[in-house]
Structure formats: C-alpha cells, structure tokens
TIVO-2410 file (N, C-alpha, C; in nm, 3 decimals):
# residues 146
REC num residu      c1      c2      c3 atome chaine
REC   1      X  -1.408   1.113   1.627     N      A
REC   1      X  -1.338   0.951   1.616    CA      A
REC   1      X  -1.211   0.953   1.633     C      A
REC   2      X  -1.182   0.783   1.658     N      A
REC   2      X  -1.050   0.791   1.694    CA      A
REC   2      X  -1.042   0.647   1.605     C      A
REC   3      X  -0.970   0.675   1.487     N      A
REC   3      X  -0.934   0.561   1.390    CA      A
REC   3      X  -0.841   0.485   1.441     C      A
REC   4      X  -0.887   0.342   1.423     N      A
REC   4      X  -0.719   0.265   1.469    CA      A
REC   4      X  -0.699   0.204   1.388     C      A
REC   5      X  -0.555   0.111   1.356     N      A
REC   5      X  -0.550   0.047   1.255    CA      A
REC   5      X  -0.579  -0.092   1.287     C      A
REC   6      X  -0.595  -0.160   1.227     N      A
REC   6      X  -0.672  -0.331   1.235    CA      A
REC   6      X  -0.544  -0.375   1.224     C      A
REC   7      X  -0.603  -0.523   1.305     N      A
REC   7      X  -0.421  -0.579   1.277    CA      A
REC   7      X  -0.398  -0.658   1.145     C      A
REC   8      X  -0.471  -0.673   1.076     N      A
REC   8      X  -0.397  -0.717   0.909    CA      A
REC   8      X  -0.345  -0.604   0.871     C      A
REC   9      X  -0.415  -0.444   0.889     N      A
REC   9      X  -0.313  -0.387   0.859    CA      A
REC   9      X  -0.178  -0.327   0.978     C      A
REC  10      X  -0.147  -0.365   1.079     N      A
REC  10      X  -0.055  -0.342   1.151    CA      A
REC  10      X   0.069  -0.454   1.052     C      A
REC  11      X  -0.039  -0.576   1.027     N      A
REC  11      X   0.068  -0.691   1.012    CA      A
REC  11      X   0.083  -0.615   0.816     C      A
REC  12      X   0.019  -0.561   0.744     N      A
REC  12      X   0.095  -0.481   0.625    CA      A
REC  12      X   0.230  -0.435   0.689     C      A
REC  13      X   0.170  -0.307   0.824     N      A
REC  13      X   0.314  -0.228   0.811    CA      A
REC  13      X   0.405  -0.315   0.852     C      A
REC  14      X   0.444  -0.383   0.920     N      A
REC  14      X   0.523  -0.479   0.971    CA      A
REC  14      X   0.565  -0.548   0.797     C      A
REC  15      X   0.501  -0.593   0.712     N      A
REC  15      X   0.589  -0.659   0.607    CA      A
REC  15      X   0.628  -0.565   0.521     C      A
REC  16      X   0.561  -0.461   0.513     N      A
REC  16      X   0.638  -0.388   0.450    CA      A
REC  16      X   0.754  -0.292   0.483     C      A
REC  17      X   0.766  -0.292   0.631     N      A
REC  17      X   0.916  -0.329   0.650    CA      A
REC  17      X   1.023  -0.415   0.616     C      A
REC  18      X   0.982  -0.538   0.627     N      A
REC  18      X   1.029  -0.616   0.564    CA      A
REC  18      X   1.070  -0.642   0.417     C      A
REC  19      X   0.977  -0.564   0.360     N      A
REC  19      X   0.994  -0.555   0.223    CA      A
REC  19      X   1.083  -0.479   0.178     C      A
REC  20      X   1.063  -0.317   0.206     N      A
REC  20      X   1.185  -0.284   0.231    CA      A
REC  20      X   1.316  -0.325   0.248     C      A
REC  21      X   1.362  -0.373   0.350     N      A
REC  21      X   1.465  -0.450   0.392    CA      A
REC  21      X   1.541  -0.561   0.309     C      A
REC  22      X   1.405  -0.630   0.207     N      A
REC  22      X   1.461  -0.699   0.138    CA      A
REC  22      X   1.505  -0.680  -0.025     C      A
REC  23      X   1.461  -0.490  -0.031     N      A
REC  23      X   1.484  -0.412  -0.118    CA      A
REC  23      X   1.632  -0.330  -0.059     C      A
REC  24      X   1.679  -0.398   0.013     N      A
REC  24      X   1.783  -0.331   0.081    CA      A
REC  24      X   1.800  -0.137   0.095     C      A
REC  25      X   1.687  -0.123   0.113     N      A
REC  25      X   1.630   0.030   0.125    CA      A
REC  25      X   1.633   0.027   0.321     C      A
REC  26      X   1.674   0.169   0.320     N      A
REC  26      X   1.701   0.239   0.464    CA      A
REC  26      X   1.550   0.263   0.512     C      A
REC  27      X   1.462   0.270   0.392     N      A
REC  27      X   1.352   0.363   0.456    CA      A
REC  27      X   1.221   0.266   0.397     C      A
REC  28      X   1.083   0.318   0.461     N      A
REC  28      X   0.961   0.211   0.393    CA      A
REC  28      X   0.894   0.353   0.318     C      A
REC  29      X   0.846   0.319   0.160     N      A
REC  29      X   0.819   0.383   0.093    CA      A
REC  29      X   0.641   0.375   0.055     C      A
REC  30      X   0.593   0.429  -0.011     N      A
REC  30      X   0.461   0.353  -0.073    CA      A
REC  30      X   0.443   0.249  -0.127     C      A
REC  31      X   0.596   0.243  -0.258     N      A
REC  31      X   0.607   0.090  -0.318    CA      A
REC  31      X   0.587  -0.016  -0.176     C      A
REC  32      X   0.667  -0.017  -0.108     N      A
REC  32      X   0.656  -0.105   0.000    CA      A
REC  32      X   0.497  -0.166   0.058     C      A
REC  33      X   0.461  -0.056   0.091     N      A
REC  33      X   0.341  -0.073   0.164    CA      A
REC  33      X   0.198  -0.133   0.033     C      A
REC  34      X   0.219  -0.094  -0.108     N      A
REC  34      X   0.128  -0.177  -0.230    CA      A
REC  34      X   0.211  -0.352  -0.214     C      A
REC  35      X   0.336  -0.311  -0.203     N      A
REC  35      X   0.384  -0.488  -0.223    CA      A
REC  35      X   0.322  -0.563  -0.108     C      A
REC  36      X   0.284  -0.515   0.027     N      A
REC  36      X   0.248  -0.577   0.136    CA      A
REC  36      X   0.115  -0.600   0.141     C      A
REC  37      X   0.030  -0.488   0.097     N      A
REC  37      X  -0.109  -0.524   0.042    CA      A
REC  37      X  -0.110  -0.672   0.015     C      A
REC  38      X  -0.051  -0.696  -0.075     N      A
REC  38      X  -0.037  -0.798  -0.222    CA      A
REC  38      X  -0.012  -0.878  -0.114     C      A
REC  39      X   0.139  -0.882  -0.056     N      A
REC  39      X   0.186  -1.010   0.012    CA      A
REC  39      X   0.079  -1.078   0.115     C      A
REC  40      X   0.042  -0.993   0.178     N      A
REC  40      X  -0.065  -1.014   0.334    CA      A
REC  40      X  -0.185  -1.099   0.269     C      A
REC  41      X  -0.271  -1.050   0.129     N      A
REC  41      X  -0.319  -1.095   0.047    CA      A
REC  41      X  -0.489  -1.147   0.089     C      A
REC  42      X  -0.531  -1.123   0.204     N      A
REC  42      X  -0.630  -1.143   0.280    CA      A
REC  42      X  -0.719  -1.043   0.298     C      A
REC  43      X  -0.664  -0.897   0.295     N      A
REC  43      X  -0.766  -0.808   0.325    CA      A
REC  43      X  -0.850  -0.765   0.183     C      A
REC  44      X  -0.977  -0.648   0.253     N      A
REC  44      X  -1.079  -0.629   0.105    CA      A
REC  44      X  -0.959  -0.563  -0.043     C      A
REC  45      X  -0.829  -0.450   0.025     N      A
REC  45      X  -0.769  -0.439  -0.042    CA      A
REC  45      X  -0.694  -0.485  -0.151     C      A
REC  46      X  -0.621  -0.633  -0.106     N      A
REC  46      X  -0.590  -0.706  -0.199    CA      A
REC  46      X  -0.672  -0.788  -0.272     C      A
REC  47      X  -0.800  -0.802  -0.218     N      A
REC  47      X  -0.929  -0.913  -0.332    CA      A
REC  47      X  -0.919  -0.786  -0.422     C      A
REC  48      X  -0.960  -0.648  -0.439     N      A
REC  48      X  -1.011  -0.581  -0.492    CA      A
REC  48      X  -0.863  -0.566  -0.669     C      A
REC  49      X  -0.754  -0.565  -0.583     N      A
REC  49      X  -0.664  -0.566  -0.639    CA      A
REC  49      X  -0.675  -0.678  -0.763     C      A
REC  50      X  -0.666  -0.800  -0.656     N      A
REC  50      X  -0.686  -0.954  -0.762    CA      A
REC  50      X  -0.803  -0.890  -0.881     C      A
REC  51      X  -0.938  -0.836  -0.814     N      A
REC  51      X  -1.007  -0.864  -0.919    CA      A
REC  51      X  -0.985  -0.784  -1.043     C      A
REC  52      X  -0.888  -0.666  -1.044     N      A
REC  52      X  -0.829  -0.586  -1.127    CA      A
REC  52      X  -0.717  -0.668  -1.202     C      A
REC  53      X  -0.713  -0.791  -1.141     N      A
REC  53      X  -0.593  -0.880  -1.268    CA      A
REC  53      X  -0.473  -0.792  -1.203     C      A
REC  54      X  -0.452  -0.764  -1.074     N      A
REC  54      X  -0.300  -0.733  -1.005    CA      A
REC  54      X  -0.276  -0.805  -0.937     C      A
REC  55      X  -0.153  -0.901  -0.912     N      A
REC  55      X  -0.102  -0.980  -0.816    CA      A
REC  55      X  -0.005  -0.897  -0.764     C      A
REC  56      X   0.056  -1.045  -0.665     N      A
REC  56      X   0.234  -0.965  -0.619    CA      A
REC  56      X   0.330  -0.937  -0.718     C      A
REC  57      X   0.320  -1.053  -0.804     N      A
REC  57      X   0.410  -1.094  -0.902    CA      A
REC  57      X   0.432  -0.959  -0.989     C      A
REC  58      X   0.294  -0.896  -1.042     N      A
REC  58      X   0.262  -0.814  -1.135    CA      A
REC  58      X   0.277  -0.685  -1.090     C      A
REC  59      X   0.266  -0.636  -0.947     N      A
REC  59      X   0.274  -0.512  -0.885    CA      A
REC  59      X   0.436  -0.537  -0.859     C      A
REC  60      X   0.522  -0.621  -0.839     N      A
REC  60      X   0.673  -0.635  -0.802    CA      A
REC  60      X   0.722  -0.577  -0.960     C      A
REC  61      X   0.678  -0.612  -1.036     N      A
REC  61      X   0.738  -0.593  -1.169    CA      A
REC  61      X   0.758  -0.457  -1.181     C      A
REC  62      X   0.607  -0.401  -1.121     N      A
REC  62      X   0.575  -0.251  -1.184    CA      A
REC  62      X   0.685  -0.179  -1.114     C      A
REC  63      X   0.683  -0.231  -0.953     N      A
REC  63      X   0.780  -0.148  -0.901    CA      A
REC  63      X   0.894  -0.183  -0.943     C      A
REC  64      X   0.943  -0.263  -0.924     N      A
REC  64      X   1.063  -0.298  -0.970    CA      A
REC  64      X   1.137  -0.212  -1.092     C      A
REC  65      X   1.051  -0.206  -1.211     N      A
REC  65      X   1.128  -0.092  -1.337    CA      A
REC  65      X   1.070   0.028  -1.257     C      A
REC  66      X   1.028   0.090  -1.148     N      A
REC  66      X   1.041   0.217  -1.102    CA      A
REC  66      X   1.155   0.285  -1.029     C      A
REC  67      X   1.183   0.128  -0.968     N      A
REC  67      X   1.305   0.175  -0.816    CA      A
REC  67      X   1.377   0.044  -0.864     C      A
REC  68      X   1.505   0.031  -0.807     N      A
REC  68      X   1.626  -0.034  -0.855    CA      A
REC  68      X   1.650  -0.054  -0.696     C      A
REC  69      X   1.678  -0.210  -0.665     N      A
REC  69      X   1.724  -0.240  -0.553    CA      A
REC  69      X   1.837  -0.190  -0.563     C      A
REC  70      X   1.961  -0.183  -0.480     N      A
REC  70      X   2.037  -0.137  -0.415    CA      A
REC  70      X   2.151  -0.261  -0.422     C      A
REC  71      X   2.248  -0.244  -0.528     N      A
REC  71      X   2.347  -0.324  -0.580    CA      A
REC  71      X   2.438  -0.337  -0.443     C      A
REC  72      X   2.405  -0.239  -0.324     N      A
REC  72      X   2.509  -0.300  -0.236    CA      A
REC  72      X   2.509  -0.365  -0.112     C      A
REC  73      X   2.621  -0.421  -0.082     N      A
REC  73      X   2.567  -0.547   0.035    CA      A
REC  73      X   2.581  -0.490   0.136     C      A
REC  74      X   2.442  -0.411   0.198     N      A
REC  74      X   2.406  -0.348   0.303    CA      A
REC  74      X   2.314  -0.449   0.403     C      A
REC  75      X   2.336  -0.415   0.514     N      A
REC  75      X   2.216  -0.449   0.558    CA      A
REC  75      X   2.193  -0.377   0.659     C      A
REC  76      X   2.011  -0.379   0.686     N      A
REC  76      X   1.943  -0.287   0.790    CA      A
REC  76      X   1.860  -0.332   0.873     C      A
REC  77      X   1.873  -0.256   0.977     N      A
REC  77      X   1.833  -0.332   1.135    CA      A
REC  77      X   1.711  -0.224   1.211     C      A
REC  78      X   1.651  -0.279   1.255     N      A
REC  78      X   1.551  -0.225   1.353    CA      A
REC  78      X   1.425  -0.179   1.240     C      A
REC  79      X   1.407  -0.077   1.321     N      A
REC  79      X   1.251  -0.026   1.242    CA      A
REC  79      X   1.292   0.092   1.137     C      A
REC  80      X   1.247   0.102   1.044     N      A
REC  80      X   1.247   0.226   0.926    CA      A
REC  80      X   1.194   0.299   0.916     C      A
REC  81      X   1.228   0.426   0.894     N      A
REC  81      X   1.167   0.514   0.911    CA      A
REC  81      X   1.067   0.515   0.740     C      A
REC  82      X   0.990   0.589   0.789     N      A
REC  82      X   0.927   0.614   0.643    CA      A
REC  82      X   0.894   0.774   0.560     C      A
REC  83      X   0.892   0.733   0.470     N      A
REC  83      X   0.930   0.865   0.364    CA      A
REC  83      X   0.786   0.964   0.402     C      A
REC  84      X   0.824   1.073   0.391     N      A
REC  84      X   0.737   1.169   0.380    CA      A
REC  84      X   0.580   1.122   0.274     C      A
REC  85      X   0.579   1.032   0.176     N      A
REC  85      X   0.480   0.984   0.131    CA      A
REC  85      X   0.413   0.892   0.192     C      A
REC  86      X   0.485   0.809   0.288     N      A
REC  86      X   0.461   0.680   0.322    CA      A
REC  86      X   0.366   0.785   0.449     C      A
REC  87      X   0.389   0.865   0.544     N      A
REC  87      X   0.393   0.904   0.610    CA      A
REC  87      X   0.213   1.022   0.554     C      A
REC  88      X   0.209   1.083   0.439     N      A
REC  88      X   0.108   1.143   0.378    CA      A
REC  88      X   0.012   1.061   0.385     C      A
REC  89      X   0.035   0.944   0.324     N      A
REC  89      X  -0.046   0.791   0.292    CA      A
REC  89      X  -0.121   0.757   0.412     C      A
REC  90      X  -0.053   0.725   0.529     N      A
REC  90      X  -0.141   0.731   0.684    CA      A
REC  90      X  -0.260   0.797   0.699     C      A
REC  91      X  -0.228   0.922   0.697     N      A
REC  91      X  -0.305   1.035   0.719    CA      A
REC  91      X  -0.394   1.021   0.616     C      A
REC  92      X  -0.388   0.996   0.508     N      A
REC  92      X  -0.524   0.988   0.384    CA      A
REC  92      X  -0.596   0.845   0.390     C      A
REC  93      X  -0.504   0.733   0.444     N      A
REC  93      X  -0.635   0.652   0.483    CA      A
REC  93      X  -0.662   0.675   0.591     C      A
REC  94      X  -0.679   0.744   0.700     N      A
REC  94      X  -0.738   0.756   0.784    CA      A
REC  94      X  -0.850   0.865   0.757     C      A
REC  95      X  -0.822   0.947   0.635     N      A
REC  95      X  -0.942   1.054   0.545    CA      A
REC  95      X  -1.023   0.946   0.516     C      A
REC  96      X  -0.974   0.866   0.441     N      A
REC  96      X  -1.033   0.763   0.382    CA      A
REC  96      X  -1.137   0.643   0.454     C      A
REC  97      X  -1.078   0.615   0.594     N      A
REC  97      X  -1.171   0.534   0.676    CA      A
REC  97      X  -1.275   0.649   0.750     C      A
REC  98      X  -1.246   0.739   0.750     N      A
REC  98      X  -1.333   0.859   0.766    CA      A
REC  98      X  -1.499   0.843   0.674     C      A
REC  99      X  -1.413   0.881   0.557     N      A
REC  99      X  -1.491   0.905   0.457    CA      A
REC  99      X  -1.621   0.793   0.454     C      A
REC 100      X  -1.567   0.658   0.475     N      A
REC 100      X  -1.635   0.550   0.469    CA      A
REC 100      X  -1.709   0.530   0.591     C      A
REC 101      X  -1.684   0.656   0.750     N      A
REC 101      X  -1.767   0.602   0.879    CA      A
REC 101      X  -1.709   0.478   0.904     C      A
REC 102      X  -1.602   0.471   0.882     N      A
REC 102      X  -1.524   0.312   0.947    CA      A
REC 102      X  -1.458   0.387   1.097     C      A
REC 103      X  -1.450   0.317   1.176     N      A
REC 103      X  -1.374   0.355   1.291    CA      A
REC 103      X  -1.222   0.312   1.318     C      A
REC 104      X  -1.208   0.183   1.193     N      A
REC 104      X  -1.060   0.140   1.212    CA      A
REC 104      X  -1.033   0.183   1.025     C      A
REC 105      X  -0.896   0.164   1.025     N      A
REC 105      X  -0.819   0.236   0.906    CA      A
REC 105      X  -0.820   0.050   0.866     C      A
REC 106      X  -0.839   0.042   0.729     N      A
REC 106      X  -0.855  -0.122   0.660    CA      A
REC 106      X  -0.755  -0.097   0.565     C      A
REC 107      X  -0.751  -0.208   0.474     N      A
REC 107      X  -0.661  -0.243   0.347    CA      A
REC 107      X  -0.700  -0.162   0.245     C      A
REC 108      X  -0.858  -0.145   0.238     N      A
REC 108      X  -0.886  -0.076   0.154    CA      A
REC 108      X  -0.879   0.064   0.134     C      A
REC 109      X  -0.860   0.123   0.268     N      A
REC 109      X  -0.845   0.253   0.275    CA      A
REC 109      X  -0.718   0.281   0.239     C      A
REC 110      X  -0.605   0.220   0.296     N      A
REC 110      X  -0.492   0.197   0.250    CA      A
REC 110      X  -0.445   0.210   0.138     C      A
REC 111      X  -0.562   0.126   0.025     N      A
REC 111      X  -0.520   0.087  -0.148    CA      A
REC 111      X  -0.590   0.260  -0.171     C      A
REC 112      X  -0.647   0.335  -0.122     N      A
REC 112      X  -0.699   0.463  -0.200    CA      A
REC 112      X  -0.617   0.517  -0.168     C      A
REC 113      X  -0.577   0.536  -0.046     N      A
REC 113      X  -0.448   0.672  -0.026    CA      A
REC 113      X  -0.330   0.624  -0.075     C      A
REC 114      X  -0.273   0.484  -0.111     N      A
REC 114      X  -0.159   0.472  -0.213    CA      A
REC 114      X  -0.214   0.540  -0.352     C      A
REC 115      X  -0.283   0.505  -0.409     N      A
REC 115      X  -0.344   0.559  -0.540    CA      A
REC 115      X  -0.376   0.718  -0.545     C      A
REC 116      X  -0.406   0.794  -0.420     N      A
REC 116      X  -0.388   0.951  -0.442    CA      A
REC 116      X  -0.297   1.015  -0.416     C      A
REC 117      X  -0.186   0.915  -0.368     N      A
REC 117      X  -0.031   1.013  -0.363    CA      A
REC 117      X   0.020   1.030  -0.421     C      A
REC 118      X   0.013   1.143  -0.467     N      A
REC 118      X   0.084   1.216  -0.611    CA      A
REC 118      X   0.222   1.215  -0.566     C      A
REC 119      X   0.309   1.160  -0.688     N      A
REC 119      X   0.413   1.155  -0.728    CA      A
REC 119      X   0.523   1.006  -0.626     C      A
REC 120      X   0.406   0.914  -0.595     N      A
REC 120      X   0.490   0.827  -0.500    CA      A
REC 120      X   0.481   0.704  -0.618     C      A
REC 121      X   0.597   0.603  -0.559     N      A
REC 121      X   0.592   0.514  -0.677    CA      A
REC 121      X   0.495   0.424  -0.637     C      A
REC 122      X   0.404   0.417  -0.573     N      A
REC 122      X   0.303   0.298  -0.550    CA      A
REC 122      X   0.183   0.392  -0.632     C      A
REC 123      X   0.195   0.527  -0.641     N      A
REC 123      X   0.074   0.533  -0.760    CA      A
REC 123      X   0.134   0.554  -0.866     C      A
REC 124      X   0.248   0.537  -0.901     N      A
REC 124      X   0.314   0.530  -1.073    CA      A
REC 124      X   0.280   0.397  -1.094     C      A
REC 125      X   0.280   0.294  -1.002     N      A
REC 125      X   0.309   0.162  -0.981    CA      A
REC 125      X   0.171   0.098  -1.045     C      A
REC 126      X   0.058   0.155  -0.961     N      A
REC 126      X  -0.074   0.124  -0.980    CA      A
REC 126      X  -0.117   0.214  -1.128     C      A
REC 127      X  -0.052   0.328  -1.157     N      A
REC 127      X  -0.110   0.390  -1.301    CA      A
REC 127      X  -0.052   0.308  -1.407     C      A
REC 128      X   0.032   0.251  -1.406     N      A
REC 128      X   0.118   0.174  -1.474    CA      A
REC 128      X   0.064   0.030  -1.521     C      A
REC 129      X  -0.032   0.005  -1.368     N      A
REC 129      X  -0.107  -0.133  -1.406    CA      A
REC 129      X  -0.233  -0.108  -1.491     C      A
REC 130      X  -0.260   0.020  -1.465     N      A
REC 130      X  -0.399   0.049  -1.540    CA      A
REC 130      X  -0.503   0.062  -1.434     C      A
REC 131      X  -0.434   0.098  -1.304     N      A
REC 131      X  -0.543   0.101  -1.223    CA      A
REC 131      X  -0.555   0.303  -1.165     C      A
REC 132      X  -0.714   0.284  -1.130     N      A
REC 132      X  -0.722   0.438  -1.156    CA      A
REC 132      X  -0.811   0.469  -0.997     C      A
REC 133      X  -0.762   0.577  -0.908     N      A
REC 133      X  -0.884   0.616  -0.788    CA      A
REC 133      X  -1.017   0.575  -0.802     C      A
REC 134      X  -1.078   0.706  -0.947     N      A
REC 134      X  -1.193   0.606  -0.920    CA      A
REC 134      X  -1.280   0.491  -0.943     C      A
REC 135      X  -1.186   0.395  -1.009     N      A
REC 135      X  -1.201   0.259  -0.992    CA      A
REC 135      X  -1.187   0.198  -0.863     C      A
REC 136      X  -1.080   0.227  -0.794     N      A
REC 136      X  -1.043   0.150  -0.699    CA      A
REC 136      X  -1.159   0.201  -0.572     C      A
REC 137      X  -1.280   0.305  -0.565     N      A
REC 137      X  -1.305   0.409  -0.500    CA      A
REC 137      X  -1.473   0.308  -0.533     C      A
REC 138      X  -1.488   0.339  -0.668     N      A
REC 138      X  -1.610   0.231  -0.699    CA      A
REC 138      X  -1.602   0.068  -0.652     C      A
REC 139      X  -1.512   0.023  -0.669     N      A
REC 139      X  -1.474  -0.119  -0.621    CA      A
REC 139      X  -1.501  -0.173  -0.457     C      A
REC 140      X  -1.420  -0.064  -0.400     N      A
REC 140      X  -1.411  -0.030  -0.268    CA      A
REC 140      X  -1.567  -0.018  -0.216     C      A
REC 141      X  -1.661   0.076  -0.278     N      A
REC 141      X  -1.767   0.109  -0.253    CA      A
REC 141      X  -1.889   0.024  -0.218     C      A
REC 142      X  -1.848  -0.072  -0.357     N      A
REC 142      X  -1.926  -0.160  -0.391    CA      A
REC 142      X  -1.933  -0.324  -0.295     C      A
REC 143      X  -1.762  -0.334  -0.264     N      A
REC 143      X  -1.755  -0.423  -0.174    CA      A
REC 143      X  -1.834  -0.392   0.010     C      A
REC 144      X  -1.787  -0.282   0.022     N      A
REC 144      X  -1.866  -0.240   0.161    CA      A
REC 144      X  -2.010  -0.225   0.140     C      A
REC 145      X  -2.054  -0.220   0.009     N      A
REC 145      X  -2.204  -0.220   0.048    CA      A
REC 145      X  -2.299  -0.368   0.029     C      A
REC 146      X  -2.203  -0.469   0.018     N      A
REC 146      X  -2.266  -0.580   0.010    CA      A
REC 146      X  -2.279  -0.660   0.163     C      A
***
C-alpha cells in the first residue's frame, strides 16, 4: 500500500511552516502541526478536537505555556526542517492510516500520531488540554464508521 497525503494534509504542513515562522523558530515541530490542524479547521482531526472543546486559542495557550517564542528579531525564509519528533509523527500517521485501511494520510491520522509521540510538545499540550490517545482513537473510529 502506498499512502499519500491528502491536499488538506499538504495544506496543514504548509501552515505548520508558517506557524513555526510566526514563532520565530527555525524548525517545524509537533506543536506547529497541532496548531495547523486547528487553523486549517476543516478536517476530521480539527472537528474531533472541537468536539472535545479544544479550539485554536486553547491549543495555542497550551503550546505557549510549553514553549517560548524567541524574543530575538530573527527572520526565517524558505522551507524549515522538521524535528525528529516531526519525522516520527509523520511515520506514525502513515501507520495510523494503514490501521484504518486508508490509502491516504488524513488529519485524523496526524492527530492520533501527535497524541502518541512521547516527549513531544504536541503530546504535552494535548495532555494538558485533557486529550488522551484512547479518547481520540474512539472518536476517530466513531467518525469513520458513520
């Protein structure tokens, strides 16, 4: 099976790069992906988070508590490299797509991967917001069975 990213997932990745630049960071991390899922707003992943009472401002506050935007006046241009957590999350999102017998990687697969990535800012933010992997998995399974 050859999984590919949906156009929505490609948009989420592009948004995550812009969000990283907004934070004046020279990398794309899991926290940027999480915020991008919510900012894009139309995918199953964003809908599930909204159903759990998590919107972009709440997620941003949780992320901001965990990281600090650089106070330096820096400029970042071009494509930003992903952190090891970012790369792991993308690999796990592919696993999640396979688990659900999907030939495309969607925002719900990404969301599950973000929640599973031990030690990542996104996982910590989701935990702080009361979101657990088992809750997300049940919500994804419920949504996909409709």
